[in-house]
C-alpha positions as CSV (number, residue, x, y, z in Angstrom):
1,X,16.3,9.7,-1.0
2,X,18.1,7.5,-3.5
3,X,20.3,4.7,-2.1
4,X,23.6,6.0,-3.6
5,X,26.9,4.6,-2.4
6,X,29.1,6.9,-0.2
7,X,32.5,7.5,-1.8
8,X,35.4,6.6,0.5
9,X,39.0,6.2,-0.3
10,X,40.0,4.1,2.7
11,X,38.7,0.8,4.0
12,X,36.8,1.1,7.2
13,X,36.2,4.9,6.9
14,X,32.4,4.4,6.9
15,X,30.3,3.8,10.1
16,X,27.5,1.3,9.5
17,X,24.4,1.3,11.8
18,X,21.5,-1.0,11.9
19,X,18.4,-0.3,14.0
20,X,16.0,-2.9,15.4
21,X,12.9,-0.9,16.3
22,X,10.2,-1.5,18.9
23,X,7.7,0.5,20.9
24,X,9.8,0.8,24.0
25,X,13.4,0.5,22.9
26,X,15.7,0.6,19.9
27,X,18.6,-1.7,19.5
28,X,21.5,-0.2,17.6
29,X,24.3,-2.2,16.0
30,X,27.5,-0.4,14.8
31,X,30.3,-1.7,12.6
32,X,32.9,-0.7,10.0
33,X,32.9,-3.9,8.1
34,X,31.1,-7.3,7.7
35,X,34.0,-9.1,9.4
36,X,34.1,-6.7,12.4
37,X,32.3,-7.6,15.6
38,X,29.4,-5.1,15.9
39,X,29.0,-2.7,18.8
40,X,25.5,-3.2,20.3
41,X,23.7,-0.5,22.2
42,X,20.1,0.0,23.5
43,X,18.3,3.4,23.7
44,X,14.8,4.5,24.5
45,X,12.5,4.5,21.5
46,X,12.3,7.8,19.6
47,X,15.1,9.4,21.6
48,X,16.9,11.1,18.7
49,X,19.3,13.0,21.0
50,X,20.6,9.7,22.5
51,X,20.8,8.2,19.0
52,X,23.1,11.0,17.8
53,X,25.2,10.6,20.9
54,X,25.6,6.9,20.3
55,X,26.7,7.6,16.7
56,X,29.4,10.0,18.0
57,X,30.5,7.4,20.6
58,X,30.7,4.7,17.9
59,X,32.9,6.9,15.7
60,X,35.3,7.3,18.6
61,X,35.1,3.5,19.5
62,X,36.1,2.5,15.9
63,X,38.7,5.3,15.5
64,X,36.9,7.2,12.8
65,X,37.0,10.9,12.0
66,X,34.3,13.1,13.7
67,X,32.7,13.7,10.2
68,X,33.0,10.1,9.0
69,X,29.9,9.2,6.9
70,X,27.3,7.1,8.5
71,X,25.2,4.5,6.5
72,X,22.2,3.2,8.4
73,X,19.2,0.9,7.8
74,X,16.0,-0.3,9.5
75,X,13.1,-2.6,8.5
76,X,10.0,-1.1,7.0
77,X,7.1,-1.3,9.5
78,X,4.8,0.6,11.8
79,X,7.3,3.5,12.4
80,X,7.0,4.6,8.8
81,X,9.3,7.1,7.2
82,X,9.8,9.8,9.8
83,X,12.9,8.1,11.2
84,X,14.4,8.1,7.6
85,X,13.7,11.8,7.2
86,X,15.2,12.6,10.6
87,X,18.4,10.6,9.8
88,X,18.8,12.2,6.4
89,X,18.2,15.7,8.0
90,X,21.2,14.9,10.3
91,X,23.4,13.8,7.5
92,X,23.0,10.1,7.7
93,X,22.5,8.0,4.6
94,X,19.7,5.7,5.4
95,X,17.9,2.9,3.6
96,X,14.6,1.2,4.6
97,X,14.7,-2.6,4.1
98,X,11.8,-4.6,2.8
99,X,11.3,-7.1,5.6
100,X,10.1,-9.8,3.3
101,X,13.4,-9.7,1.4
102,X,15.7,-10.5,4.4
103,X,17.5,-13.8,4.3
104,X,15.9,-16.3,6.8
105,X,17.3,-19.4,8.5
106,X,15.4,-22.4,7.0
107,X,15.7,-24.6,10.1
108,X,12.4,-25.5,11.8
109,X,13.3,-23.5,14.9
110,X,15.7,-20.6,14.9
111,X,16.8,-18.2,17.6
112,X,15.4,-14.6,17.3
113,X,16.2,-11.7,19.5
114,X,16.5,-7.9,18.8
115,X,20.3,-8.1,19.3
116,X,20.7,-11.0,16.9
117,X,18.5,-9.3,14.3
118,X,20.5,-6.0,14.6
119,X,23.8,-7.9,14.2
120,X,22.5,-9.6,11.1
121,X,21.2,-6.4,9.6
122,X,24.4,-4.5,10.1
123,X,26.4,-7.3,8.4
124,X,23.9,-7.3,5.5
125,X,24.2,-3.5,5.3
126,X,28.0,-3.8,4.9
127,X,27.6,-6.3,2.1
128,X,24.9,-4.2,0.4
129,X,27.0,-1.0,0.6
130,X,30.0,-3.0,-0.7
131,X,28.2,-3.7,-4.0
132,X,26.1,-6.9,-3.2
133,X,22.9,-5.0,-3.9
134,X,20.7,-8.2,-4.1
135,X,21.3,-9.0,-0.4
136,X,18.0,-7.2,0.4
137,X,15.5,-5.0,-1.2
138,X,15.0,-1.3,-0.2
139,X,11.8,0.6,0.0
140,X,11.2,3.7,-2.1
141,X,10.5,6.7,0.3
142,X,7.8,9.1,-0.8
143,X,8.0,12.8,-0.1
144,X,6.0,14.2,2.9
145,X,3.5,15.7,0.4
146,X,3.0,12.4,-1.5
147,X,2.7,10.4,1.7
148,X,0.1,12.9,3.0
149,X,-2.1,12.5,-0.1
150,X,-2.5,8.8,0.6
151,X,-4.5,9.4,3.8
152,X,-7.7,10.5,2.1
153,X,-8.4,7.4,0.1
154,X,-7.1,5.1,2.8
155,X,-9.4,6.6,5.3
156,X,-12.3,6.1,2.8
157,X,-11.4,2.5,2.4
158,X,-11.2,2.0,6.2
159,X,-14.5,3.7,6.8
160,X,-16.2,1.5,4.1
161,X,-14.8,-1.6,5.7
162,X,-16.3,-0.4,9.0
163,X,-19.6,0.3,7.2
164,X,-19.7,-3.3,5.9
165,X,-18.9,-4.6,9.3
166,X,-21.8,-2.7,10.9
167,X,-24.3,-3.7,8.2
168,X,-23.3,-7.4,8.6
169,X,-23.7,-7.1,12.4
170,X,-27.2,-5.6,12.1
171,X,-28.3,-8.3,9.6
172,X,-26.9,-11.0,11.8
173,X,-28.8,-9.7,14.9
174,X,-32.0,-9.6,12.8
175,X,-31.4,-13.2,11.6
176,X,-30.9,-14.4,15.2
177,X,-34.3,-13.0,16.1
178,X,-36.0,-14.7,13.1
179,X,-36.6,-11.3,11.3
180,X,-36.1,-10.3,7.7
181,X,-32.4,-9.5,7.5
182,X,-32.7,-7.9,4.1
183,X,-34.7,-5.0,5.3
184,X,-33.6,-1.6,4.0
185,X,-31.3,0.2,6.4
186,X,-32.5,3.7,5.9
187,X,-34.7,6.3,7.7
188,X,-37.6,3.8,7.9
189,X,-35.5,1.2,9.9
190,X,-36.2,2.5,13.4
191,X,-39.9,2.8,12.9
192,X,-40.0,-0.7,11.4
193,X,-38.1,-2.0,14.4
194,X,-40.7,-0.5,16.8
195,X,-43.6,-2.3,15.0
196,X,-42.2,-5.6,13.7
197,X,-43.2,-8.7,15.5
198,X,-41.4,-11.9,16.2
199,X,-42.6,-15.4,15.2
200,X,-44.8,-15.6,18.3
201,X,-46.4,-12.2,17.7
202,X,-44.4,-10.4,20.5
203,X,-42.3,-7.3,19.9
204,X,-38.5,-7.3,19.7
205,X,-37.0,-7.6,23.3
206,X,-35.7,-4.4,24.8
207,X,-32.1,-5.5,24.9
208,X,-31.9,-6.6,21.3
209,X,-33.9,-3.5,20.2
210,X,-31.6,-1.1,22.0
211,X,-28.5,-2.8,20.5
212,X,-29.9,-2.7,17.0
213,X,-30.8,1.0,17.4
214,X,-27.2,1.8,18.6
215,X,-25.7,-0.1,15.7
216,X,-28.0,1.7,13.2
217,X,-27.1,5.2,14.6
218,X,-23.4,4.3,14.3
219,X,-24.1,3.3,10.7
220,X,-25.8,6.6,10.0
221,X,-22.9,8.6,11.5
222,X,-20.4,6.7,9.5
223,X,-22.3,7.2,6.2
224,X,-22.3,10.9,6.9
225,X,-18.5,10.9,7.4
226,X,-18.0,8.9,4.3
227,X,-20.0,11.3,2.2
228,X,-18.1,14.3,3.7
229,X,-14.7,12.8,2.8
230,X,-15.8,11.8,-0.7
231,X,-17.0,15.3,-1.2
232,X,-13.6,16.6,-0.3
233,X,-12.0,14.2,-2.8
234,X,-14.3,15.3,-5.5
235,X,-13.6,18.9,-4.9
236,X,-9.9,18.3,-5.2
237,X,-10.3,16.5,-8.4
238,X,-12.4,19.4,-9.9
239,X,-10.1,22.2,-8.8
240,X,-6.6,21.1,-7.7
241,X,-3.8,22.2,-10.1
242,X,-1.1,19.5,-9.4
243,X,0.5,16.7,-11.4
244,X,-1.4,14.1,-9.4
245,X,-4.8,15.9,-10.0
246,X,-4.1,16.1,-13.7
247,X,-3.3,12.4,-13.9
248,X,-6.5,11.6,-12.0
249,X,-8.5,13.6,-14.5
250,X,-6.7,11.9,-17.4
251,X,-7.6,8.5,-16.1
252,X,-11.2,9.6,-15.6
253,X,-11.3,10.3,-19.3
254,X,-11.3,6.5,-19.8
255,X,-14.6,4.7,-19.7
256,X,-14.7,2.1,-16.9
257,X,-12.5,4.1,-14.5
258,X,-14.1,6.1,-11.8
259,X,-13.2,8.5,-9.0
260,X,-12.1,5.9,-6.4
261,X,-9.9,3.8,-8.7
262,X,-8.2,6.8,-10.5
263,X,-7.5,8.6,-7.3
264,X,-6.0,5.5,-5.7
265,X,-3.9,4.5,-8.7
266,X,-2.4,7.9,-9.0
267,X,-1.7,8.7,-5.3
268,X,-0.4,5.2,-4.5
269,X,1.7,4.7,-7.5
270,X,1.6,6.8,-10.7
271,X,1.8,10.2,-9.0
272,X,5.2,9.7,-7.3
273,X,6.8,6.4,-8.4
274,X,9.1,6.2,-11.4
275,X,9.3,2.9,-13.3
276,X,12.0,2.2,-15.9
277,X,10.1,-0.6,-17.6
278,X,7.0,-2.7,-17.4
279,X,8.8,-5.5,-15.4
280,X,9.4,-3.0,-12.6
281,X,5.7,-1.9,-12.7
282,X,4.3,-5.4,-12.6
283,X,6.7,-6.4,-9.8
284,X,5.5,-3.4,-7.8
285,X,1.9,-4.6,-8.0
286,X,2.8,-8.2,-7.2
287,X,1.0,-9.4,-10.4
288,X,4.0,-11.5,-11.6
289,X,4.4,-15.2,-11.5
290,X,6.3,-17.1,-8.8
291,X,7.6,-20.3,-10.4
292,X,9.2,-23.1,-8.5
293,X,11.4,-25.0,-10.9
294,X,14.0,-27.3,-9.3
295,X,15.3,-30.6,-10.7
296,X,12.3,-32.6,-11.7
297,X,9.8,-30.4,-9.9
298,X,8.1,-27.6,-11.8
299,X,5.2,-26.0,-10.0
300,X,3.3,-22.8,-10.5
301,X,2.9,-20.9,-7.2
302,X,0.6,-18.2,-8.7
303,X,1.4,-14.5,-8.4
304,X,3.9,-13.2,-5.9
305,X,1.4,-10.8,-4.2
306,X,4.3,-8.6,-3.3
307,X,4.3,-4.8,-3.4
308,X,1.4,-2.6,-2.9
309,X,-1.8,-4.4,-1.8
310,X,-4.0,-1.3,-2.5
311,X,-3.0,-1.2,-6.1
312,X,-3.3,-4.9,-6.6
313,X,-6.9,-5.0,-5.3
314,X,-8.2,-2.0,-7.2
315,X,-6.6,-2.9,-10.6
316,X,-8.3,-6.3,-10.5
317,X,-11.7,-4.5,-9.9
318,X,-10.9,-2.2,-12.8
319,X,-10.2,-5.2,-14.9
320,X,-13.7,-6.5,-14.4
321,X,-15.1,-3.1,-15.1
322,X,-13.0,-2.8,-18.3
323,X,-14.5,-6.0,-19.7
324,X,-18.0,-4.6,-19.1
325,X,-17.6,-1.0,-20.3
326,X,-14.7,-1.4,-22.8
327,X,-15.8,-4.6,-24.6
328,X,-14.3,-3.6,-28.0
329,X,-10.9,-2.7,-26.7
330,X,-7.9,-4.9,-27.6
331,X,-7.5,-6.0,-24.0
332,X,-11.1,-7.1,-23.7
333,X,-10.9,-9.0,-27.0
334,X,-7.7,-10.7,-25.9
335,X,-9.4,-11.8,-22.6
336,X,-12.5,-13.1,-24.5
337,X,-10.4,-15.1,-26.9
338,X,-8.2,-16.6,-24.2
339,X,-10.7,-17.1,-21.3
340,X,-14.1,-16.4,-22.6
341,X,-15.1,-20.0,-23.1
342,X,-13.3,-21.3,-20.0
343,X,-14.8,-22.1,-16.6
344,X,-15.2,-19.8,-13.6
345,X,-11.8,-20.7,-12.2
346,X,-9.9,-19.9,-15.4
347,X,-11.8,-16.6,-15.8
348,X,-10.6,-15.6,-12.4
349,X,-7.1,-16.5,-13.3
350,X,-7.5,-14.6,-16.6
351,X,-8.6,-11.4,-14.9
352,X,-5.3,-11.3,-13.0
353,X,-3.5,-11.5,-16.4
354,X,-5.7,-8.8,-17.8
355,X,-5.1,-6.6,-14.7
356,X,-1.3,-6.9,-15.3
357,X,-1.7,-5.8,-19.0
358,X,-4.1,-3.1,-18.0
359,X,-1.8,-1.5,-15.4
360,X,0.9,-1.4,-18.0
361,X,-1.4,0.2,-20.6
362,X,-2.5,2.9,-18.1
363,X,1.1,3.6,-17.2
364,X,1.9,4.2,-20.9
365,X,-1.2,6.3,-21.3
366,X,-0.1,8.6,-18.4
367,X,3.6,8.7,-19.5
368,X,3.2,9.0,-23.3
369,X,-0.4,10.0,-23.8
370,X,-1.2,6.9,-25.8
371,X,-4.6,5.4,-24.7
372,X,-5.1,1.7,-24.6
373,X,-5.9,0.3,-28.1
374,X,-9.6,0.5,-28.9
375,X,-10.5,2.2,-25.6
376,X,-13.4,4.6,-25.5
377,X,-12.6,8.1,-24.1
378,X,-15.2,10.2,-22.3
379,X,-15.3,13.7,-20.8
380,X,-13.8,13.5,-17.3
381,X,-15.9,16.2,-15.8
382,X,-19.1,14.3,-16.2
383,X,-17.9,11.7,-13.7
384,X,-17.5,14.3,-10.9
385,X,-20.9,16.0,-11.4
386,X,-19.9,18.9,-13.7
387,X,-21.7,19.8,-16.9
388,X,-18.5,21.2,-18.4
389,X,-14.9,21.3,-17.5
390,X,-13.8,24.3,-15.4
391,X,-11.9,27.0,-17.2
392,X,-8.1,26.6,-17.0
393,X,-8.4,23.0,-15.5
394,X,-6.8,20.3,-17.7
């Protein structure tokens, strides 16, 4: 839902509500203006019936009409977007605040409680609704369908992290025993573990052997689950007829971009976010500079690293792949001229600059159909194991 201002003819005819959320309780702060002392109430977490009752009571307390509009806010966090959808369903205009954009007290120690935070947020909400739109930043809320699409690739990333952790644990245990930690972790591992000898010619102790076997069996089960989920993703790329699937296939048509990166880029950003210009796009990825220029001090703080961490990590990986598989493209040639003769540190800095240019080029490619200058195009279906594109699939 877009954060549009509620039209009211009289001052104080809008009820403002800020919610400080936690696992056990929600603290609500109600007000009708920034100069008004807020009404603070506590309710049990996730009790929507009690929340609506407190809204009705607040309308009566401040002398508002029964149908007076309500503008609410809460910080983005673990509770996600379901509260926003519930409030909108009940006729409340809600915005979700980016926690990092909230003003902070710069003293070394500051008092923090849920009540104080709720009071602060409701005053900021009044200012924001009154036209001071830079008082905080709001979070764009995806539709339920767009949010649901993100679970597949996030689950794959989570499982691969777990896979890496299991592999490292097995290799660490082997190193502790003085064994070859680079042994292949495949079907031959268990039989190798039964026959391998320690430095003194003795077999692996029972406790260590059992633990290694258990870790290896967990690793095998996890690899099976990863293959199953990746198969589901590949099937959806091949057959699904949606805007997101068409964008994924379009990105696959560029050499250097594979299944994982194209699926993540579309479902985390291109498939549901609208960007008016390249500045908004770069800001969303966090690949913009954070200068510190005050008086005689001028210091470069690097990139902001704000926005979506999933996009930022994958586009940097795609940048390295772009240099390898698209060496004749204009972007690769720019990187080589600028950073090709530099040291390792400068090349790493340069890849971030290349990633920013690349994400803008991919955005233009999806929006206007203009591929990056000098880029090599390939058939998308070959990357998902098909000899030819299915009939009727674009």
